[in-house]
C-alpha positions as CSV (number, residue, x, y, z in Angstrom):
1,M,-19.0,60.2,-176.4
2,P,-22.7,60.7,-177.3
3,P,-23.8,63.9,-179.0
4,A,-24.2,67.0,-176.9
5,P,-27.7,67.5,-175.5
6,N,-30.0,69.7,-177.6
7,A,-31.6,72.3,-175.3
8,T,-34.9,72.1,-177.2
9,T,-35.1,68.3,-176.9
10,D,-37.1,66.8,-174.1
11,T,-35.1,64.9,-171.4
12,A,-37.1,61.7,-172.0
13,D,-36.5,61.8,-175.7
14,R,-32.8,62.4,-175.3
15,A,-32.6,59.7,-172.7
16,L,-34.2,57.1,-175.0
17,S,-31.9,58.2,-177.8
18,V,-28.7,57.8,-175.8
19,L,-30.1,54.5,-174.3
20,H,-30.4,53.1,-177.8
21,S,-27.3,54.6,-179.4
22,V,-24.8,54.0,-176.6
23,F,-26.2,50.9,-174.7
24,G,-28.1,49.3,-177.6
25,L,-31.2,48.9,-175.5
26,P,-34.8,49.4,-176.8
27,G,-36.3,50.8,-173.6
28,F,-36.1,51.2,-169.9
29,R,-36.9,48.6,-167.2
30,G,-39.0,49.3,-164.2
31,A,-38.2,52.5,-162.4
32,Q,-35.1,53.2,-164.5
33,E,-36.8,55.9,-166.6
34,K,-38.1,57.9,-163.6
35,V,-34.7,57.8,-161.9
36,V,-32.8,58.8,-165.1
37,R,-35.2,61.8,-165.8
38,H,-35.1,62.9,-162.1
39,V,-31.3,62.9,-161.9
40,A,-30.8,64.3,-165.4
41,D,-33.0,67.2,-164.4
42,G,-30.8,67.9,-161.4
43,G,-32.6,66.0,-158.6
44,N,-31.1,64.0,-155.7
45,C,-32.5,60.5,-154.9
46,L,-32.0,57.2,-153.1
47,V,-32.4,54.1,-155.4
48,L,-33.0,50.6,-154.1
49,M,-32.8,48.1,-157.0
50,P,-31.9,44.4,-156.9
51,T,-28.6,43.1,-158.3
52,G,-29.1,42.7,-162.0
53,G,-31.9,45.2,-162.1
54,G,-30.0,47.9,-164.0
55,K,-28.7,50.2,-161.2
56,S,-25.6,51.3,-163.1
57,L,-27.7,52.7,-165.9
58,C,-29.5,55.0,-163.4
59,Y,-26.3,57.0,-163.0
60,Q,-24.4,56.3,-166.2
61,L,-27.1,57.6,-168.5
62,P,-27.8,60.9,-166.5
63,A,-24.1,61.5,-166.5
64,L,-24.1,61.4,-170.3
65,L,-27.2,63.6,-170.5
66,R,-25.7,66.4,-168.3
67,K,-22.8,68.6,-168.8
68,G,-19.6,67.6,-167.1
69,C,-18.3,64.3,-165.7
70,G,-20.2,61.9,-163.5
71,I,-18.3,60.9,-160.4
72,V,-19.0,57.4,-159.3
73,V,-18.0,56.5,-155.7
74,S,-17.4,52.7,-155.4
75,P,-15.3,50.7,-152.9
76,L,-14.9,47.9,-155.4
77,I,-11.9,47.8,-157.7
78,A,-13.3,44.8,-159.7
79,L,-16.5,46.7,-160.3
80,M,-14.7,49.8,-161.4
81,R,-12.5,47.9,-163.8
82,D,-15.3,45.9,-165.4
83,Q,-17.7,48.8,-165.7
84,V,-15.1,51.1,-167.2
85,A,-14.2,48.3,-169.7
86,G,-17.8,48.0,-170.7
87,L,-18.3,51.7,-171.1
88,L,-15.2,52.0,-173.2
89,E,-16.5,49.2,-175.5
90,A,-19.7,51.3,-175.8
91,G,-17.8,54.4,-176.8
92,V,-18.0,56.3,-173.5
93,N,-15.0,58.1,-172.1
94,A,-14.6,56.5,-168.7
95,A,-11.7,56.1,-166.3
96,V,-10.9,55.0,-162.7
97,L,-9.0,56.8,-160.0
98,N,-7.9,54.2,-157.4
99,S,-4.9,52.5,-155.9
100,T,-4.2,50.3,-159.0
101,L,-2.9,53.3,-160.9
102,S,0.7,54.5,-161.0
103,R,1.4,58.2,-160.2
104,E,1.8,59.0,-163.9
105,E,-1.5,57.2,-164.8
106,A,-3.3,59.0,-162.0
107,H,-2.0,62.4,-163.2
108,E,-3.2,61.6,-166.7
109,V,-6.7,60.8,-165.5
110,E,-6.7,64.1,-163.4
111,R,-5.7,66.0,-166.5
112,R,-8.5,64.5,-168.6
113,L,-11.0,65.3,-165.8
114,I,-10.0,69.0,-165.7
115,S,-9.9,69.3,-169.5
116,G,-13.5,67.9,-169.8
117,D,-12.4,64.7,-171.6
118,L,-14.2,62.3,-169.3
119,D,-17.9,61.3,-169.2
120,L,-17.6,59.1,-166.1
121,L,-14.9,58.7,-163.4
122,Y,-14.9,56.0,-160.8
123,V,-13.3,56.9,-157.5
124,A,-12.7,54.9,-154.3
125,P,-14.3,56.6,-151.2
126,E,-11.1,56.9,-149.2
127,R,-9.5,58.8,-152.1
128,L,-12.5,61.1,-152.8
129,V,-12.5,62.5,-149.3
130,T,-8.8,63.5,-149.4
131,P,-8.1,67.3,-149.7
132,R,-6.3,66.8,-152.9
133,C,-9.1,65.0,-154.6
134,L,-11.8,67.4,-153.3
135,S,-9.7,70.3,-154.6
136,L,-9.4,68.5,-158.0
137,L,-13.2,68.0,-158.2
138,E,-13.8,71.7,-157.4
139,R,-11.7,72.6,-160.5
140,A,-13.7,70.3,-162.8
141,E,-17.3,70.4,-164.2
142,I,-19.2,67.7,-162.4
143,A,-22.4,66.3,-163.8
144,L,-23.4,64.3,-160.8
145,F,-22.2,62.2,-157.8
146,A,-23.3,58.5,-157.7
147,I,-22.6,56.7,-154.4
148,D,-22.8,53.0,-155.2
149,E,-23.1,50.3,-152.5
150,A,-24.7,53.0,-150.4
151,H,-25.6,50.5,-147.6
152,C,-21.9,50.7,-146.7
153,V,-22.5,54.1,-145.0
154,S,-24.9,52.5,-142.4
155,Q,-23.8,50.9,-139.2
156,W,-27.0,48.8,-139.5
157,G,-26.1,47.7,-143.0
158,H,-24.6,44.3,-143.6
159,D,-21.4,45.7,-145.0
160,F,-20.6,48.8,-143.0
161,R,-17.4,50.5,-144.2
162,P,-16.0,53.4,-142.1
163,E,-14.5,55.2,-145.1
164,Y,-18.1,55.8,-146.3
165,I,-18.8,58.1,-143.3
166,G,-16.7,60.8,-144.8
167,L,-18.9,61.0,-147.9
168,S,-21.2,63.5,-146.2
169,V,-18.6,66.0,-147.4
170,I,-20.1,65.7,-150.9
171,A,-23.3,67.5,-150.0
172,E,-21.4,70.2,-148.1
173,R,-18.8,71.0,-150.8
174,F,-21.0,70.5,-153.8
175,P,-24.6,71.4,-152.8
176,D,-25.7,72.2,-156.4
177,V,-24.5,68.9,-157.9
178,P,-27.1,66.1,-158.0
179,R,-26.4,63.1,-155.8
180,I,-27.8,59.6,-156.3
181,A,-27.2,56.9,-153.7
182,L,-27.7,53.3,-154.8
183,T,-27.9,49.9,-153.1
184,A,-29.4,46.5,-153.8
185,T,-30.3,45.7,-150.2
186,A,-31.5,47.9,-147.3
187,D,-34.3,47.5,-144.8
188,E,-36.1,50.6,-143.4
189,L,-33.6,51.3,-140.7
190,T,-30.7,51.2,-143.1
191,R,-32.5,53.4,-145.7
192,K,-33.1,56.0,-143.0
193,E,-29.4,56.1,-142.0
194,I,-28.3,56.3,-145.6
195,A,-30.6,59.3,-146.2
196,E,-29.4,61.0,-143.1
197,R,-25.7,60.5,-143.6
198,L,-25.8,61.5,-147.3
199,S,-28.1,64.5,-146.8
200,L,-30.9,62.9,-148.8
201,T,-33.7,63.0,-146.2
202,D,-35.8,65.3,-148.4
203,A,-35.0,63.4,-151.6
204,P,-37.4,60.9,-153.2
205,Q,-36.7,57.2,-152.8
206,F,-37.1,54.9,-155.8
207,V,-37.7,51.4,-154.6
208,A,-37.9,48.7,-157.3
209,S,-39.2,45.2,-156.7
210,F,-36.7,43.0,-154.9
211,D,-38.1,40.0,-156.7
212,R,-35.6,37.9,-158.8
213,P,-38.0,35.4,-160.3
214,N,-35.2,33.6,-162.2
215,I,-33.5,32.5,-158.9
216,R,-34.7,29.3,-157.3
217,Y,-34.3,29.5,-153.5
218,E,-33.5,26.2,-151.7
219,I,-32.5,25.6,-148.1
220,V,-31.7,22.0,-147.0
221,D,-31.1,20.4,-143.6
222,K,-27.3,20.2,-143.2
223,N,-26.1,16.7,-142.4
224,N,-22.9,16.5,-144.4
225,G,-22.4,19.9,-146.0
226,P,-19.5,19.2,-148.3
227,A,-21.0,15.9,-149.6
228,Q,-24.4,17.7,-150.1
229,L,-22.7,20.5,-152.0
230,K,-20.8,18.1,-154.3
231,A,-24.0,16.3,-155.1
232,F,-25.9,19.6,-155.8
233,I,-23.3,20.8,-158.2
234,K,-22.8,17.5,-160.0
235,D,-26.6,16.8,-160.3
236,R,-27.8,20.3,-161.1
237,H,-25.0,22.6,-162.2
238,A,-22.2,20.5,-163.7
239,G,-19.9,22.8,-165.8
240,D,-21.6,26.0,-164.6
241,A,-20.0,29.0,-163.0
242,G,-20.9,29.4,-159.3
243,V,-19.9,30.9,-156.0
244,V,-19.7,28.9,-152.7
245,Y,-19.7,30.9,-149.5
246,C,-18.0,29.7,-146.3
247,L,-17.5,31.5,-143.0
248,S,-13.8,30.6,-142.3
249,R,-10.7,30.7,-144.4
250,A,-9.9,27.1,-143.4
251,K,-13.3,25.9,-144.6
252,V,-12.9,27.8,-147.9
253,E,-9.6,25.9,-148.6
254,D,-11.0,22.5,-147.5
255,T,-14.1,22.9,-149.5
256,A,-12.2,24.0,-152.7
257,A,-9.9,21.0,-152.3
258,A,-12.8,18.6,-151.9
259,L,-14.6,19.9,-154.9
260,T,-11.4,19.8,-157.0
261,E,-10.9,16.2,-155.9
262,A,-14.4,15.5,-157.1
263,G,-13.6,16.7,-160.6
264,I,-15.1,20.2,-160.2
265,T,-12.9,23.1,-161.1
266,A,-12.9,25.1,-157.9
267,L,-10.7,27.9,-156.7
268,P,-10.3,29.4,-153.1
269,Y,-10.6,33.1,-152.4
270,H,-10.1,34.7,-149.0
271,A,-8.1,37.6,-147.4
272,G,-5.4,35.2,-146.1
273,L,-4.2,34.1,-149.6
274,D,-1.4,35.8,-151.4
275,A,-2.6,38.9,-153.2
276,G,-1.3,37.5,-156.5
277,V,-3.1,34.2,-156.0
278,R,-6.4,36.0,-155.2
279,A,-6.1,38.2,-158.3
280,R,-5.4,35.2,-160.5
281,N,-8.3,33.2,-159.1
282,Q,-10.7,36.1,-159.5
283,D,-9.5,36.7,-163.1
284,R,-10.0,33.0,-163.9
285,F,-13.5,33.1,-162.5
286,I,-14.4,36.3,-164.5
287,N,-12.8,35.3,-167.8
288,E,-13.2,31.5,-168.0
289,D,-16.4,29.4,-168.2
290,G,-17.4,26.9,-165.6
291,I,-15.2,28.1,-162.7
292,V,-16.5,27.6,-159.1
293,V,-15.1,30.0,-156.5
294,V,-15.2,29.0,-152.9
295,A,-14.9,32.2,-150.8
296,T,-15.5,34.1,-147.7
297,V,-18.3,36.7,-147.9
298,A,-16.2,39.6,-149.2
299,F,-15.9,37.9,-152.6
300,G,-18.3,38.9,-155.4
301,M,-18.9,42.5,-154.3
302,G,-18.9,44.5,-157.5
303,I,-18.2,41.6,-159.9
304,D,-20.5,42.0,-162.9
305,K,-20.2,38.4,-164.2
306,P,-23.7,37.8,-165.5
307,D,-23.6,34.0,-166.0
308,V,-23.2,32.8,-162.5
309,R,-25.6,29.9,-162.4
310,F,-25.6,29.2,-158.7
311,V,-24.6,30.6,-155.3
312,A,-24.3,28.1,-152.5
313,H,-23.9,28.7,-148.7
314,L,-22.3,26.2,-146.4
315,D,-22.7,28.5,-143.5
316,L,-25.5,30.7,-142.4
317,P,-25.1,34.4,-143.4
318,K,-25.6,37.1,-140.7
319,S,-28.9,38.6,-142.1
320,I,-31.5,38.5,-144.8
321,E,-29.7,41.5,-146.4
322,A,-26.4,39.6,-146.6
323,Y,-28.2,36.5,-147.9
324,Y,-30.1,38.5,-150.5
325,Q,-26.9,40.4,-151.6
326,E,-24.9,37.2,-151.9
327,T,-27.5,35.1,-153.6
328,G,-28.2,38.0,-156.0
329,R,-24.8,37.4,-157.6
330,A,-26.4,34.5,-159.4
331,G,-28.4,35.0,-162.6
332,R,-27.7,38.6,-163.3
333,D,-28.4,37.8,-167.0
334,G,-32.0,36.8,-166.1
335,K,-31.5,33.1,-166.9
336,P,-32.5,30.4,-164.4
337,S,-30.2,30.1,-161.4
338,T,-30.1,28.6,-158.0
339,A,-29.6,30.0,-154.5
340,W,-28.8,26.9,-152.4
341,M,-28.0,26.7,-148.7
342,A,-27.2,23.9,-146.3
343,Y,-28.3,24.9,-142.8
344,G,-28.3,23.4,-139.3
345,L,-28.5,24.1,-135.6
346,S,-24.8,24.7,-135.4
347,D,-25.2,27.7,-137.7
348,I,-27.6,29.4,-135.3
349,V,-25.4,28.7,-132.3
350,Q,-22.3,29.9,-134.1
351,Q,-23.9,33.2,-135.3
352,R,-25.4,33.9,-131.9
353,R,-22.1,33.3,-130.2
354,M,-20.3,35.6,-132.6
355,I,-22.9,38.4,-131.8
356,D,-22.6,37.8,-128.0
357,E,-18.8,37.9,-128.1
358,S,-18.6,41.0,-130.4
359,N,-17.4,44.3,-129.1
360,G,-20.5,46.1,-130.5
361,A,-22.8,48.2,-128.3
362,E,-25.9,46.5,-126.8
363,A,-28.2,48.3,-129.3
364,F,-26.1,46.9,-132.2
365,K,-26.2,43.4,-130.7
366,R,-30.0,43.6,-130.4
367,V,-30.4,44.7,-134.0
368,S,-28.0,41.9,-135.1
369,I,-30.0,39.3,-133.2
370,R,-33.2,40.6,-134.8
371,K,-31.7,40.3,-138.3
372,L,-30.4,36.8,-137.6
373,D,-33.8,35.7,-136.3
374,A,-35.4,37.0,-139.5
375,L,-33.0,34.9,-141.6
376,V,-33.6,31.8,-139.4
377,A,-37.3,32.3,-139.9
378,L,-36.7,32.3,-143.7
379,A,-34.8,29.0,-143.3
380,E,-37.4,27.4,-141.2
381,T,-40.6,28.6,-142.9
382,A,-42.9,26.0,-144.4
383,G,-44.4,28.6,-146.7
384,C,-43.1,30.3,-149.8
385,R,-39.6,31.5,-149.2
386,R,-39.8,34.2,-151.9
387,R,-42.9,35.7,-150.3
388,L,-41.2,35.9,-146.9
389,L,-38.0,37.3,-148.4
390,L,-39.9,40.0,-150.3
391,S,-42.1,40.9,-147.3
392,Y,-38.9,41.5,-145.3
393,F,-38.1,44.3,-147.7
394,G,-41.6,45.7,-147.5
395,E,-43.2,44.1,-150.6
396,S,-46.5,42.2,-150.5
397,P,-46.6,39.7,-153.4
398,A,-50.1,39.1,-154.7
399,A,-49.5,35.3,-155.1
400,E,-49.3,33.0,-152.1
401,T,-46.8,30.8,-153.9
402,C,-44.0,31.6,-156.3
403,G,-43.6,28.2,-158.0
404,N,-39.8,28.5,-157.9
405,C,-38.6,27.8,-154.4
406,D,-38.2,24.4,-152.7
407,N,-41.3,24.8,-150.5
408,C,-43.5,25.7,-153.4
409,L,-42.2,22.9,-155.6
410,S,-42.4,20.3,-152.9
411,P,-44.5,21.6,-149.9
412,P,-43.3,20.2,-146.6
413,K,-45.7,18.6,-144.1
414,V,-46.4,20.5,-140.9
415,R,-47.6,18.7,-137.7
416,D,-48.4,19.6,-134.1
417,G,-45.1,19.4,-132.4
418,K,-46.1,20.5,-128.9
419,V,-45.4,17.1,-127.2
420,I,-42.0,16.8,-129.0
421,A,-41.1,20.3,-127.9
422,Q,-42.1,19.6,-124.3
423,K,-39.9,16.5,-124.2
424,L,-37.0,18.4,-125.6
425,L,-37.4,21.3,-123.1
426,S,-37.8,18.9,-120.2
427,C,-34.6,17.0,-121.3
428,A,-32.7,20.3,-121.4
429,Y,-34.0,21.3,-118.0
430,R,-33.4,17.9,-116.3
431,T,-29.8,17.7,-117.6
432,G,-29.1,21.1,-116.0
433,Q,-29.2,23.3,-119.2
434,R,-25.4,22.7,-119.6
435,F,-25.3,20.5,-122.7
436,G,-25.5,20.8,-126.4
437,A,-27.7,19.3,-129.1
438,M,-26.1,15.9,-129.5
439,H,-26.1,15.1,-125.8
440,L,-29.7,16.0,-125.5
441,I,-30.6,13.8,-128.4
442,D,-28.6,10.9,-126.9
443,V,-30.6,11.2,-123.8
444,L,-33.9,11.4,-125.6
445,V,-33.4,8.4,-127.8
446,G,-32.0,6.4,-124.9
447,R,-28.4,6.1,-126.1
448,A,-26.2,5.4,-123.0
449,T,-22.9,6.9,-124.2
450,E,-20.0,7.2,-121.8
451,R,-20.8,10.9,-121.5
452,V,-24.4,10.2,-120.7
453,K,-23.5,7.7,-118.0
454,Q,-20.7,9.9,-116.7
455,F,-23.3,12.5,-115.6
456,G,-25.9,9.9,-114.6
457,H,-28.3,11.0,-117.3
458,D,-29.2,7.4,-118.1
459,Q,-31.0,7.4,-114.7
460,L,-33.2,10.4,-115.5
461,S,-36.9,10.2,-116.2
462,V,-36.3,11.8,-119.6
463,F,-33.9,9.1,-120.7
464,G,-35.4,7.3,-123.7
465,I,-38.7,9.2,-123.8
466,G,-38.1,10.2,-127.4
467,R,-37.5,6.9,-129.0
468,E,-40.4,7.5,-131.4
469,L,-38.1,9.8,-133.5
470,N,-34.7,9.0,-135.0
471,E,-31.7,11.2,-134.6
472,K,-32.3,13.1,-137.8
473,Q,-35.8,13.9,-136.8
474,W,-34.8,15.1,-133.4
475,R,-32.1,17.2,-134.9
476,A,-34.6,18.9,-137.1
477,A,-37.1,19.4,-134.2
478,L,-34.4,20.8,-131.9
479,R,-33.2,23.2,-134.6
480,Q,-36.8,24.5,-135.1
481,V,-37.4,24.9,-131.3
482,V,-34.2,27.0,-131.1
483,A,-35.3,29.0,-134.2
484,M,-38.7,29.7,-132.4
485,G,-36.8,31.0,-129.4
486,H,-37.9,28.4,-126.9
487,L,-34.2,27.2,-126.5
488,A,-31.2,29.5,-126.8
489,P,-27.4,29.1,-126.9
490,D,-25.9,29.9,-123.5
491,S,-23.3,32.7,-123.9
492,E,-21.6,31.4,-120.7
493,A,-21.1,27.8,-121.7
494,Y,-20.0,27.0,-125.3
495,G,-22.5,24.8,-127.1
496,A,-24.9,24.5,-124.2
497,L,-28.7,25.2,-124.7
498,K,-30.9,26.8,-122.1
499,L,-34.6,27.5,-121.7
500,T,-36.0,30.9,-122.4
501,E,-38.9,32.9,-121.1
502,T,-41.2,31.5,-123.8
503,S,-40.4,27.9,-122.9
504,R,-42.7,28.1,-119.9
505,G,-45.7,28.5,-122.2
506,V,-44.7,25.4,-124.2
507,L,-44.1,23.3,-121.1
508,K,-47.5,24.3,-119.7
509,G,-49.2,23.5,-123.0
510,E,-50.3,27.1,-123.5
511,T,-48.1,27.8,-126.6
512,A,-48.7,26.0,-129.9
513,V,-45.7,24.5,-131.6
514,M,-46.0,23.5,-135.3
515,L,-43.0,21.6,-136.7
516,R,-42.2,21.1,-140.4
517,E,-41.2,17.7,-141.7
518,E,-38.8,17.3,-144.6
519,T,-40.3,14.6,-146.8
520,A,-38.0,12.1,-148.3
521,S,-39.1,13.0,-151.8
522,T,-38.3,16.8,-151.5
523,A,-34.8,16.7,-152.9
524,R,-35.8,14.2,-155.6
525,A,-38.7,16.3,-156.7
526,I,-36.6,19.4,-157.1
527,R,-33.9,17.5,-159.0
528,S,-36.5,16.0,-161.2
529,K,-38.1,19.3,-162.0
530,S,-34.8,20.9,-162.7
531,R,-33.8,18.1,-165.1
532,R,-37.1,18.3,-166.9
533,G,-36.4,22.0,-167.5
534,D,-39.4,23.3,-165.4
535,L,-37.5,26.5,-164.8
536,V,-38.1,30.0,-165.9
537,P,-37.8,30.0,-169.7
538,R,-34.3,30.7,-170.9
539,P,-33.9,33.7,-173.2
540,G,-32.8,32.6,-176.7
541,Q,-33.7,28.9,-176.0
542,A,-34.8,28.6,-179.7
543,A,-31.3,29.8,-180.8
544,D,-29.5,27.9,-183.5
545,A,-27.0,25.8,-181.6
546,P,-24.1,25.7,-184.2
547,L,-24.3,29.4,-184.7
548,L,-24.4,30.0,-180.9
549,A,-21.2,28.0,-180.5
550,S,-19.5,30.0,-183.3
551,L,-20.6,33.3,-181.7
552,R,-19.3,32.2,-178.3
553,A,-16.0,31.1,-179.7
554,W,-15.7,34.4,-181.6
555,R,-16.5,36.4,-178.4
556,S,-13.9,34.5,-176.4
557,D,-11.3,35.2,-179.0
558,I,-12.1,38.9,-179.1
559,A,-12.1,39.1,-175.2
560,R,-8.7,37.5,-175.1
561,K,-7.3,40.0,-177.6
562,R,-8.8,43.0,-175.9
563,G,-8.0,41.7,-172.4
564,V,-11.5,42.0,-171.1
565,P,-14.1,39.5,-169.8
566,A,-16.3,37.9,-172.5
567,Y,-19.4,39.5,-171.2
568,V,-17.9,43.0,-171.7
569,V,-17.7,42.3,-175.4
570,L,-21.3,41.0,-175.6
571,H,-23.6,39.7,-172.9
572,D,-25.0,36.1,-173.2
573,A,-28.5,37.5,-173.8
574,T,-27.2,39.5,-176.8
575,I,-25.4,36.4,-178.2
576,D,-28.6,34.4,-177.7
577,G,-30.6,37.1,-179.4
578,I,-28.3,37.0,-182.4
579,A,-28.4,33.2,-182.7
580,A,-32.2,33.2,-182.5
581,A,-32.9,36.1,-184.9
582,R,-30.0,35.3,-187.4
583,P,-30.0,39.0,-188.7
584,T,-28.7,39.4,-192.3
585,T,-28.2,43.2,-192.4
586,S,-26.6,45.8,-190.2
587,G,-30.1,47.3,-189.5
588,Q,-31.4,44.0,-188.3
589,L,-28.3,43.4,-186.2
590,R,-28.6,46.9,-184.7
591,D,-32.1,45.9,-183.4
592,I,-30.7,43.1,-181.2
593,P,-30.7,44.4,-177.5
594,G,-27.1,45.1,-176.5
595,I,-25.8,46.2,-179.9
596,G,-25.2,49.9,-179.7
597,D,-23.6,52.2,-182.4
598,K,-20.0,51.5,-181.3
599,K,-20.4,47.7,-181.1
600,L,-22.1,47.7,-184.5
601,E,-19.2,49.7,-185.8
602,H,-16.6,47.5,-184.2
603,Y,-18.1,44.0,-184.6
604,G,-21.0,44.3,-187.1
605,D,-19.2,43.0,-190.2
606,E,-17.6,40.1,-188.3
607,L,-20.9,39.1,-186.8
608,L,-22.8,39.2,-190.1
609,A,-20.0,37.1,-191.7
610,L,-20.3,34.5,-188.9
611,I,-24.1,34.3,-189.3
612,A,-23.8,33.9,-193.1
613,A,-21.2,31.2,-192.7
614,A,-23.3,29.2,-190.1
615,R,-25.7,26.6,-191.5
616,P,-29.2,26.5,-189.9
617,S,-29.7,23.6,-187.6
618,G,-33.0,22.6,-189.2
619,S,-34.0,22.0,-192.7
620,G,-35.9,25.2,-193.1
621,S,-34.6,28.6,-194.0
622,P,-33.4,31.1,-191.4
623,P,-36.1,33.4,-190.2
624,D,-36.6,36.8,-191.6
625,G,-35.0,39.7,-189.7
């Protein structure tokens, strides 16, 4: 536990002192300092900060600066476990209170809370709102309440959880204890509801940039998703840790099996698996290198693994918030990572049908459709994807291009597609608006299939009027026309596409239609740039390779002995920093970001011995510390 606050010391000075001594960090990032000072001085607030942006420090540090124990509300057992393990490594007295504890273990945690022996306590929301837990908290000295994953409180959020609704009781029962709500993703509507439900309407909102410049965004036309995924991993991320998201449990298992057959270590994860299998697969992903998890969207919430090098989607998420949250699990350590998605017309149809068939109120369906449309616009844009993504969250990037998304690296061609759209809409109309994409394409290219002949569509005036395009080009054009809203899935007939109100303007030539073309060189250009290393520079890229290998092996051994993930012992960035600087004294080692007082005490001698034993990779002498 850090030294008790000195009443005569300024909050900012104390915050920097604890930041350095406990967390081993030389300074704050972005809005962290403002948030820490505000909460440490007793203020309430709402914090929006991207995954990997340092949200946890915004409540952990104020809890150490204030008297009492900080209560962290989190729905994520994995997050609780990993964060507590990391805090214990740093010398902070932290614990969890959730369903994983036995009765005896829970009683011991409660005793420590009442006796003032805890700095931070992580509690599940459904437990916190019970009369027993609220009574317990009233008997303890509480430093603050931190509501993590605060978007779960909003019905408009992408991960609404009913148990979060009861958290309004915190403001009622503990009005004088500061509250900080935190989330990585929330649009204006979601922020408003978070503030209302948690009684934070008068509290300031600290909104950090949503930009993750180390993540490369790529969205490709889906033609054979599993094959495209295998090629992506083998070409770009062989041996890397990654997460692949699929919509259904069956697809999760099929995809994991296909990757395994291709020589990629892949594990399935979904709610239908045996709990023991799920736990083992998650533990392997966290503790081992180079594991790919294929999962439904629930996986990854609260997992702190910093070295996930890619997140891939084989199905379209429900919203930009969901996409951002899921892709944000890549590259938490700031190193180059990829957000890759294969996307096709069937994804739009599937998601629209799920919304139409849901039991939600009409207002909820309208919001869901609006959010889906925004994500489809991101997938279809010919401009910078990062710029569009950030603008959704209210940011206005100064640069027109980011230089690290597929559209910026290999700009697609855009052409006047009015005639193509008119042919497509005419075909849908002439065939009765009762057929899906492949049937319409068959008619347009003049393919007289049994089904086309069965309905007499080979006799229509639109039969064969689209021979100037091949099937792939028509599929891309049709997808874009649906994305623009000129064709829509029919909720009454599965798979059928029907004209919309806006289609009239297209048919009459009054509405402009611009279609993007995927150039044949796009994928090759991106692969080439990735192989040449034209990515965001990697921290520690000048590190001594043999020493780096020794440090990683040492860290793995320590992690196994302590029963914690390797990154809890030392993050990759810290390992890289040590290998690059090659410190020779305790003082020099202490200056490496991530080495706090306790870690220096626990590991300093071993690390310095490793450095001394490692021979420099070049002929020169190791650099001065």
